Kinemage of the C-alpha trace (Angstrom):
@kinemage 1
@onewidth
@group {chain A} dominant
@subgroup {mainchain}
@vectorlist {calphas} color= white
{ca unk a 1} P 20.300 -30.633 46.674
{ca unk a 2} L 20.389 -26.659 45.356
{ca unk a 3} L 20.456 -26.092 42.061
{ca unk a 4} L 23.401 -23.030 40.665
{ca unk a 5} L 22.292 -20.324 39.844
{ca unk a 6} L 23.902 -16.967 38.304
{ca unk a 7} L 22.896 -13.607 38.343
{ca unk a 8} L 24.836 -10.391 36.666
{ca unk a 9} L 25.148 -6.557 38.074
{ca unk a 10} L 26.436 -3.740 37.138
{ca unk a 11} L 28.930 -4.746 39.908
{ca unk a 12} L 30.249 -8.941 38.320
{ca unk a 13} L 28.352 -11.953 38.594
{ca unk a 14} L 27.385 -13.792 41.310
{ca unk a 15} L 26.452 -17.616 42.452
{ca unk a 16} L 23.689 -18.568 44.180
{ca unk a 17} L 21.613 -21.858 45.788
{ca unk a 18} L 17.891 -21.414 45.776
{ca unk a 19} L 15.599 -23.035 48.613
{ca unk a 20} L 12.228 -23.174 50.009
{ca unk a 21} L 9.321 -21.012 49.386
{ca unk a 22} L 8.268 -18.160 50.748
{ca unk a 23} L 9.650 -14.089 50.788
{ca unk a 24} L 13.567 -13.807 49.531
{ca unk a 25} L 16.077 -13.974 52.624
{ca unk a 26} L 20.330 -13.752 51.694
{ca unk a 27} L 22.281 -16.055 53.658
{ca unk a 28} L 26.270 -15.172 53.473
{ca unk a 29} L 29.523 -14.936 54.664
{ca unk a 30} L 32.640 -14.501 53.028
{ca unk a 31} L 34.607 -17.493 54.847
{ca unk a 32} L 32.974 -20.878 52.652
{ca unk a 33} L 32.003 -20.675 49.360
{ca unk a 34} L 28.144 -22.354 49.337
{ca unk a 35} L 28.003 -24.944 47.125
{ca unk a 36} L 24.459 -27.523 45.579
{ca unk a 37} L 24.979 -30.073 48.734
{ca unk a 38} L 23.544 -26.030 50.703
{ca unk a 39} L 23.768 -24.831 54.274
{ca unk a 40} L 22.183 -26.775 57.035
{ca unk a 41} L 22.605 -23.267 58.850
{ca unk a 42} L 19.654 -22.379 56.006
{ca unk a 43} L 17.237 -25.432 56.096
{ca unk a 44} L 15.187 -23.733 58.644
{ca unk a 45} L 14.589 -21.080 57.110
{ca unk a 46} L 13.539 -22.949 54.261
{ca unk a 47} L 9.392 -23.493 55.693
{ca unk a 48} L 8.992 -19.506 56.128
{ca unk a 49} L 11.491 -18.139 53.292
{ca unk a 50} L 13.716 -18.398 50.134
{ca unk a 51} L 16.745 -18.947 50.869
{ca unk a 52} L 19.704 -17.712 49.100
{ca unk a 53} L 22.825 -18.707 49.680
{ca unk a 54} L 24.387 -16.585 48.224
{ca unk a 55} L 28.677 -16.999 47.353
{ca unk a 56} L 30.395 -13.547 47.602
{ca unk a 57} L 32.934 -12.151 45.330
{ca unk a 58} L 35.979 -14.588 44.692
{ca unk a 59} L 34.162 -17.522 46.237
{ca unk a 60} L 32.446 -20.136 44.029
{ca unk a 61} L 32.259 -19.489 40.564
{ca unk a 62} L 31.247 -15.367 41.729
{ca unk a 63} L 33.021 -12.795 40.341
{ca unk a 64} L 37.171 -12.092 41.504
{ca unk a 65} L 38.120 -9.560 43.440
{ca unk a 66} L 40.507 -7.307 41.701
{ca unk a 67} L 41.986 -5.317 44.267
{ca unk a 68} L 41.868 -5.794 47.699
{ca unk a 69} L 39.207 -2.781 49.074
{ca unk a 70} L 36.300 -5.733 46.725
{ca unk a 71} L 36.641 -8.214 49.799
{ca unk a 72} L 35.398 -5.151 52.977
{ca unk a 73} L 32.699 -4.869 54.491
{ca unk a 74} L 31.292 -1.971 52.399
{ca unk a 75} L 31.326 -3.525 49.122
{ca unk a 76} L 29.824 -7.078 50.137
{ca unk a 77} L 26.464 -4.377 51.020
{ca unk a 78} L 27.090 -3.103 48.103
{ca unk a 79} L 27.757 -6.237 45.766
{ca unk a 80} L 24.681 -7.837 47.715
{ca unk a 81} L 22.506 -4.729 46.606
{ca unk a 82} L 23.546 -4.983 43.298
{ca unk a 83} L 22.559 -8.500 43.842
{ca unk a 84} L 19.365 -7.629 45.210
{ca unk a 85} L 18.040 -5.897 42.455
{ca unk a 86} L 18.971 -7.627 39.528
{ca unk a 87} L 16.869 -10.372 41.420
{ca unk a 88} L 13.859 -7.309 41.083
{ca unk a 89} L 13.865 -7.007 45.137
{ca unk a 90} L 12.784 -4.325 46.440
{ca unk a 91} L 14.202 -6.004 50.337
{ca unk a 92} L 15.742 -9.237 51.585
{ca unk a 93} L 13.371 -9.775 54.448
{ca unk a 94} L 15.621 -9.841 57.784
{ca unk a 95} L 14.840 -12.119 60.702
């Protein structure tokens, strides 16, 4: 079971679930909300990374969308960068 976490950013509040150990790795998408059960996709990466399953704007307990453009790819990237910064990471790791 993964613990729910919230992070406050200048762009809104975002829900995430954290699992694993190591450098930070972000996993997200705009089609479902993650919950405390985790995600089968994340499990293989938890040996080498701390995986952050992030609910983007409008999903789970993250801030709601106020305008249609909030859900654009550009704004999602800006939200993820705000989350990364608020969590204190210089960068997300890439696979």
